[in-house]
C-alpha positions as CSV (number, residue, x, y, z in Angstrom):
1,N,-24.9,22.6,-24.8
2,R,-24.0,19.0,-26.4
3,W,-26.2,17.5,-23.7
4,L,-28.9,19.5,-23.8
5,T,-29.3,18.9,-27.5
6,C,-28.7,15.3,-28.0
7,K,-24.8,15.6,-29.7
8,S,-21.9,12.9,-29.5
9,L,-19.4,14.1,-27.0
10,P,-16.0,14.8,-28.3
11,P,-13.2,12.5,-27.6
12,G,-11.3,13.4,-24.0
13,A,-14.7,15.9,-23.1
14,L,-15.9,14.5,-19.9
15,E,-12.0,13.7,-18.7
16,R,-11.3,17.5,-19.0
17,I,-14.4,18.4,-17.4
18,A,-13.8,16.8,-14.8
19,D,-10.6,17.7,-14.0
20,T,-12.0,21.1,-14.9
21,V,-14.6,20.5,-11.5
22,A,-11.6,18.7,-10.1
23,D,-9.8,22.2,-10.8
24,R,-12.3,24.6,-9.0
25,V,-12.3,23.0,-6.1
26,R,-11.3,24.4,-3.5
27,V,-11.9,25.9,0.2
28,P,-11.6,29.8,1.0
29,W,-8.5,30.6,3.4
30,F,-6.3,33.3,4.8
31,A,-3.5,33.1,2.9
32,G,-5.8,31.9,-0.5
33,A,-8.3,29.6,-1.5
34,V,-6.4,25.8,-0.7
35,K,-7.1,23.0,-3.5
36,I,-8.8,20.0,-2.1
37,N,-8.1,16.6,-3.8
38,V,-11.4,14.9,-4.8
39,S,-10.2,11.8,-3.7
40,L,-10.5,12.7,-0.3
41,V,-14.1,13.4,-0.6
42,P,-16.2,9.9,-1.3
43,P,-14.8,8.7,1.9
44,L,-16.2,11.0,3.8
45,V,-19.3,11.1,3.0
46,L,-20.6,8.1,1.6
47,L,-18.8,5.9,4.5
48,P,-21.1,6.8,7.4
49,V,-24.8,7.4,5.0
50,F,-23.5,3.5,3.6
51,L,-23.2,2.1,7.4
52,H,-26.8,4.1,8.4
53,V,-28.5,2.8,5.7
54,A,-27.1,-1.1,6.8
55,A,-28.4,-0.6,10.1
56,L,-31.6,-0.1,9.1
57,H,-32.2,-4.0,7.8
58,F,-30.5,-7.0,7.9
59,L,-30.7,-7.5,4.1
60,L,-29.4,-4.2,3.9
61,G,-26.7,-4.3,5.4
62,L,-25.4,-7.5,3.6
63,V,-26.3,-5.7,0.4
64,I,-23.7,-3.0,1.7
65,L,-21.3,-4.6,3.4
66,T,-21.0,-7.1,0.3
67,S,-20.6,-4.1,-2.8
68,L,-18.4,-2.1,0.1
69,P,-15.5,-4.1,-1.3
70,V,-16.1,-4.8,-5.1
71,V,-16.4,-1.0,-5.6
72,V,-12.8,-0.4,-3.3
73,L,-11.7,-3.1,-5.7
74,W,-12.8,-1.7,-8.9
75,Y,-12.0,1.4,-8.2
76,Y,-8.2,0.3,-7.3
77,Y,-7.9,-1.5,-10.9
78,L,-8.9,1.6,-12.2
79,T,-6.4,3.7,-10.4
80,H,-3.7,0.7,-10.4
81,R,-4.9,0.9,-14.9
82,R,-4.4,4.4,-15.6
83,K,-0.6,4.7,-13.3
84,E,-2.6,7.2,-11.1
85,R,-1.9,7.7,-6.8
86,T,-4.7,9.2,-5.3
87,L,-6.1,9.9,-1.5
88,F,-8.8,7.6,-1.4
89,F,-7.8,4.6,-0.5
90,L,-5.0,6.1,2.5
91,S,-8.9,8.4,3.2
92,L,-11.0,5.6,3.3
93,G,-8.4,4.4,6.0
94,L,-8.0,7.2,8.4
95,F,-11.7,8.1,8.4
96,S,-12.7,4.8,9.2
97,L,-10.8,4.4,11.8
98,G,-11.3,7.3,13.2
99,Y,-15.2,6.9,12.8
100,M,-15.1,3.1,14.1
101,Y,-13.7,4.7,16.9
102,Y,-16.4,7.2,17.4
103,V,-18.9,4.1,17.3
104,F,-17.3,2.9,19.8
105,L,-17.4,5.9,22.1
106,Q,-20.6,6.8,21.7
107,E,-22.6,3.4,21.3
108,V,-20.3,0.4,23.1
109,V,-18.6,2.6,26.2
110,P,-22.0,3.9,27.9
111,R,-23.6,0.8,28.2
112,G,-21.7,0.2,30.8
113,H,-19.8,-3.4,29.9
114,V,-16.4,-2.0,29.0
115,G,-14.1,-0.8,31.8
116,Y,-12.0,2.6,31.7
117,S,-8.4,0.5,30.6
118,Q,-10.2,-0.9,28.5
119,V,-10.9,2.0,26.7
120,V,-7.3,3.2,27.8
121,A,-5.7,0.1,26.1
122,L,-7.6,0.1,22.6
123,T,-7.0,4.2,22.1
124,C,-3.4,2.9,23.1
125,G,-3.4,0.8,20.4
126,L,-4.9,3.5,17.3
127,I,-2.0,6.3,18.8
128,L,0.8,3.5,18.3
129,M,-0.6,2.6,14.9
130,L,-0.9,5.9,13.8
131,A,2.4,6.5,15.1
132,A,4.0,3.8,12.8
133,L,1.5,5.0,9.8
134,S,3.3,8.1,10.2
135,R,6.5,5.9,10.2
136,A,5.7,4.8,7.3
137,K,4.9,7.3,4.9
138,K,8.3,8.8,5.0
139,D,10.9,8.7,3.0
140,P,11.4,4.4,1.8
141,G,14.4,4.7,0.6
142,Y,14.0,7.3,-2.5
143,L,17.4,7.1,-4.8
144,P,18.6,10.5,-5.1
145,I,18.6,12.1,-8.6
146,P,21.8,13.7,-10.3
147,A,21.3,17.2,-11.0
148,S,22.8,16.8,-14.5
149,N,21.1,13.7,-15.6
150,E,19.9,14.6,-18.6
151,K,23.4,15.4,-20.1
152,S,25.5,12.7,-18.5
153,S,23.2,10.4,-19.8
154,Q,23.2,12.3,-23.7
155,Q,26.8,12.4,-23.1
156,G,28.3,9.5,-21.9
157,L,25.8,6.4,-22.3
158,P,26.1,6.3,-25.9
159,S,30.4,5.6,-25.5
160,K,29.2,2.4,-23.4
161,G,26.8,0.6,-26.3
162,V,23.8,1.4,-25.1
163,R,21.1,-0.9,-25.5
164,G,17.4,-0.8,-25.0
165,S,14.8,-2.7,-23.5
166,S,10.6,-3.0,-24.1
167,N,9.8,-1.5,-20.8
168,G,12.2,1.3,-20.7
169,L,15.3,0.4,-19.2
170,H,18.7,-0.1,-20.0
171,G,21.7,-2.3,-19.1
172,V,24.9,-0.2,-19.2
173,A,27.9,-2.6,-20.8
174,T,31.6,-1.5,-19.3
175,S,34.9,-3.7,-19.1
176,G,33.8,-6.4,-16.8
177,A,30.4,-7.0,-17.6
178,A,28.3,-9.7,-19.5
179,T,25.2,-10.4,-21.0
180,G,22.5,-11.8,-19.4
181,R,19.4,-10.8,-17.7
182,A,19.3,-8.3,-15.2
183,V,18.9,-9.3,-11.3
184,N,15.6,-7.9,-10.9
185,G,14.1,-9.5,-13.8
186,E,12.7,-6.8,-15.5
187,A,15.2,-6.8,-18.6
188,K,17.5,-8.9,-20.9
189,G,21.0,-6.8,-21.7
190,Y,24.3,-5.5,-20.7
191,S,25.1,-4.4,-17.2
192,R,27.4,-3.3,-14.9
193,M,29.2,-3.9,-11.8
194,S,30.5,-2.3,-9.4
195,A,34.1,-3.4,-8.1
196,E,33.4,-2.5,-4.7
197,E,30.3,-5.6,-4.7
198,P,30.7,-9.3,-4.5
199,E,30.4,-11.1,-8.0
200,G,27.4,-12.5,-8.8
201,V,25.5,-8.8,-7.4
202,K,24.8,-6.6,-10.9
203,K,23.1,-3.1,-11.3
204,D,21.1,-1.9,-13.9
205,W,20.6,1.3,-15.0
206,C,16.5,2.9,-14.7
207,T,16.5,5.0,-18.1
208,K,13.7,7.4,-15.8
209,C,15.9,8.4,-13.2
210,Q,18.5,8.2,-15.4
211,L,20.9,6.4,-12.2
212,V,22.6,3.0,-11.8
213,R,20.4,1.3,-9.6
214,P,22.0,-1.1,-6.8
215,A,20.8,-5.2,-6.7
216,R,17.3,-5.3,-5.7
217,A,16.2,-1.7,-5.9
218,G,13.1,-0.7,-8.2
219,H,11.6,2.1,-10.0
220,C,7.9,3.1,-8.9
221,R,5.4,3.7,-11.5
222,L,3.8,5.0,-10.0
223,C,6.2,8.1,-7.4
224,G,8.6,8.2,-10.7
225,R,11.0,7.2,-7.9
226,C,13.7,4.2,-8.2
227,V,13.4,3.0,-4.1
228,R,15.9,0.4,-2.2
229,R,14.5,-2.4,-1.8
230,L,11.4,-1.9,-2.9
231,D,8.8,-4.2,-2.3
232,H,5.8,-2.2,-3.7
233,H,3.2,0.9,-3.6
234,C,1.0,0.7,-1.2
235,V,-2.0,1.9,-2.1
236,W,-3.7,2.7,1.9
237,I,0.0,4.6,2.9
238,N,-0.1,6.0,-0.5
239,S,3.7,5.5,-0.7
240,C,5.5,3.3,-2.0
241,V,7.6,0.0,0.5
242,G,11.2,-0.1,0.4
243,E,14.2,-0.3,2.9
244,Q,13.5,3.0,4.7
245,N,10.2,2.0,5.5
246,H,9.5,-1.8,5.5
247,Q,9.7,-1.9,8.9
248,A,7.5,0.7,9.9
249,F,4.3,-0.2,7.2
250,I,4.5,-4.2,9.2
251,L,4.5,-2.8,12.6
252,A,1.5,-0.6,11.9
253,L,0.0,-3.0,10.5
254,S,1.0,-5.4,13.2
255,F,-1.3,-3.2,15.4
256,F,-4.1,-2.6,13.6
257,M,-5.1,-6.2,13.6
258,L,-4.4,-5.9,17.0
259,T,-6.6,-3.1,17.8
260,S,-9.3,-4.0,15.2
261,V,-9.3,-7.6,16.5
262,Y,-9.7,-6.3,20.0
263,G,-11.8,-3.6,19.9
264,I,-14.4,-6.2,17.8
265,T,-13.7,-8.7,20.2
266,L,-15.1,-6.1,22.8
267,T,-18.4,-5.0,20.8
268,L,-19.7,-8.3,20.1
269,H,-19.4,-8.9,24.3
270,T,-21.1,-5.9,25.0
271,I,-24.2,-6.4,22.2
272,C,-24.1,-10.1,22.1
273,R,-23.8,-10.8,25.5
274,G,-23.2,-14.5,26.2
275,R,-21.5,-15.1,23.4
276,T,-18.4,-16.0,21.9
277,P,-17.2,-13.4,19.6
278,F,-16.4,-15.7,16.5
279,V,-19.9,-17.4,17.1
280,A,-22.0,-13.5,17.9
281,L,-20.2,-12.3,14.4
282,F,-22.8,-15.5,12.6
283,Y,-25.1,-15.8,15.2
284,C,-26.5,-11.8,17.1
285,P,-30.7,-12.2,17.3
286,G,-30.9,-9.1,19.3
287,A,-28.8,-7.3,16.5
288,Y,-31.8,-5.1,15.1
289,S,-33.7,-5.0,18.4
290,D,-32.8,-1.5,18.5
291,Y,-30.6,0.7,15.9
292,S,-27.8,1.6,18.7
293,S,-26.4,-2.3,18.9
294,A,-27.6,-2.8,14.9
295,L,-24.9,0.2,14.4
296,S,-23.1,-1.2,16.2
297,F,-22.8,-4.7,14.0
298,T,-23.2,-3.2,11.5
299,C,-19.2,-1.1,12.2
300,V,-18.2,-4.5,13.7
301,W,-18.9,-6.7,10.2
302,Y,-17.2,-3.0,8.7
303,C,-14.4,-3.7,10.7
304,A,-14.1,-7.7,10.2
305,I,-13.9,-7.1,6.5
306,V,-10.9,-4.8,6.1
307,T,-9.3,-6.8,8.9
308,A,-9.9,-10.5,6.9
309,G,-8.0,-8.3,4.3
310,M,-5.3,-6.6,6.0
311,G,-5.0,-9.7,7.7
312,Y,-3.9,-11.7,4.7
313,I,-1.3,-8.5,3.0
314,L,-0.1,-9.0,6.8
315,L,0.4,-12.3,6.0
316,I,1.3,-12.6,2.8
317,Q,4.9,-10.4,3.9
318,L,5.7,-11.9,6.9
319,L,5.8,-15.3,4.3
320,N,7.3,-13.0,2.0
321,I,10.1,-11.6,4.9
322,S,10.8,-15.4,5.9
323,Y,11.8,-16.1,2.2
324,N,14.2,-12.8,2.2
325,V,11.3,-11.8,-0.9
326,T,10.0,-8.5,-2.1
327,E,7.4,-8.6,-3.4
328,R,8.4,-7.3,-6.3
329,E,10.8,-9.6,-7.1
330,A,8.1,-12.7,-6.2
331,R,5.8,-10.6,-9.5
332,L,8.9,-11.0,-11.3
333,A,9.7,-14.5,-11.2
334,L,6.1,-15.4,-11.7
335,R,6.3,-13.2,-14.8
336,D,9.7,-15.2,-15.8
337,N,8.5,-18.4,-14.4
338,T,12.2,-18.8,-11.9
339,G,10.3,-19.0,-8.7
340,R,8.6,-21.4,-6.6
341,R,5.3,-21.8,-5.5
342,L,5.1,-23.1,-1.7
343,L,2.7,-23.1,1.3
344,G,-0.1,-23.4,-1.7
345,G,1.4,-20.7,-4.0
346,L,1.5,-18.3,-0.7
347,V,4.7,-17.5,-1.2
348,I,6.7,-17.9,-3.9
349,D,10.9,-18.7,-3.4
350,T,13.5,-16.8,-5.9
351,G,16.0,-18.9,-4.1
352,Q,18.3,-15.9,-5.1
353,Y,18.5,-14.2,-1.5
354,N,17.2,-17.3,1.1
355,R,19.9,-17.6,4.0
356,G,17.3,-19.4,6.0
357,F,14.4,-18.2,8.3
358,L,16.7,-16.4,10.9
359,C,19.0,-15.0,8.5
360,N,16.2,-13.7,6.9
361,W,14.4,-12.4,9.2
362,D,18.3,-10.9,10.9
363,H,18.8,-8.9,7.8
364,F,14.6,-7.5,7.3
365,L,15.1,-6.1,11.2
366,S,19.1,-4.9,10.0
367,L,17.1,-2.4,6.9
368,G,17.9,0.7,7.0
369,S,20.3,1.0,10.4
370,S,22.9,2.1,8.5
371,P,23.3,4.1,5.3
372,P,24.6,2.6,2.0
373,Q,27.5,2.9,1.2
374,R,28.5,4.6,-2.7
375,S,30.0,3.6,-5.0
376,A,33.3,5.5,-6.4
377,E,31.2,4.5,-9.7
378,D,28.0,5.3,-8.8
379,I,28.9,9.3,-7.4
380,V,30.8,9.7,-11.5
């Protein structure tokens, strides 16, 4: 009514309308209507439409393939600023894989230049990548939240002399602890060391989860949980990357890179005969001679853009592992100006856990191999 009468809307009206519409989007089911997450819908609808429109003409393809990464980045920063979890990126990634595989089978394989063994190899790579992704979606190493955290925090902490900080983290003062900066760089104040921990490895208190965090653990503001050896929150898997799933995350990225590059190579060899894949990616005169070739070429460029982005993420991850630093520790080191920029700023070496290339990789490969030991102080 306010729109029709050209009256101004009250503050927050659009947000309430959007929340109501999202709550009403449901699919009838046997056990009752199932609520559909609205963030799942745009990739399923818009991606095929954009790719088919981009295949109509070279200029349309240039405009759409240039604007798609911009829109995705804008949506990422929008949700990241609001501290919202979204299934948009996971839906976009999974549907992109399925749709690219469908186009490959429907448009590229029937041309007769791709062998049966090559299709099997591509399919196996896709299955292995999805298996690794499924493992990466599992528990990243959440710290257990005490059942009576509210009561214990109110009764025990004031007598210990809790000191607050600007970002909601507190240090806990105990006998033998010293005042100083917490090991994760998030707060300055009192910290507590367990009797079983070696000297120099400190723990800090998280007021959000009401527990003592071990070294290198961190609180994810999107998941609302503390994670052991927290690396970062990945929007592409809609979960944190921590001690328990970091290996699977790297494996999923590696399988994706190998499968994507292999699929791009097979497609370019089919639609741009006689040219190397790199040359064909930029110069393929017959790509828009028919709609089938144009759609395949457009999908190749879409895959190339996504592969370049994922390749950059994988490169940063491999460099961080080589220096035994997590993405979170690197970000905090930059904020506190306590790290060294190496390799043109691609990696931030904090120097705190770096024990050499081989030892760092040995430490990474042994992550999650044995359950973490909990001290008597943590249990109490």
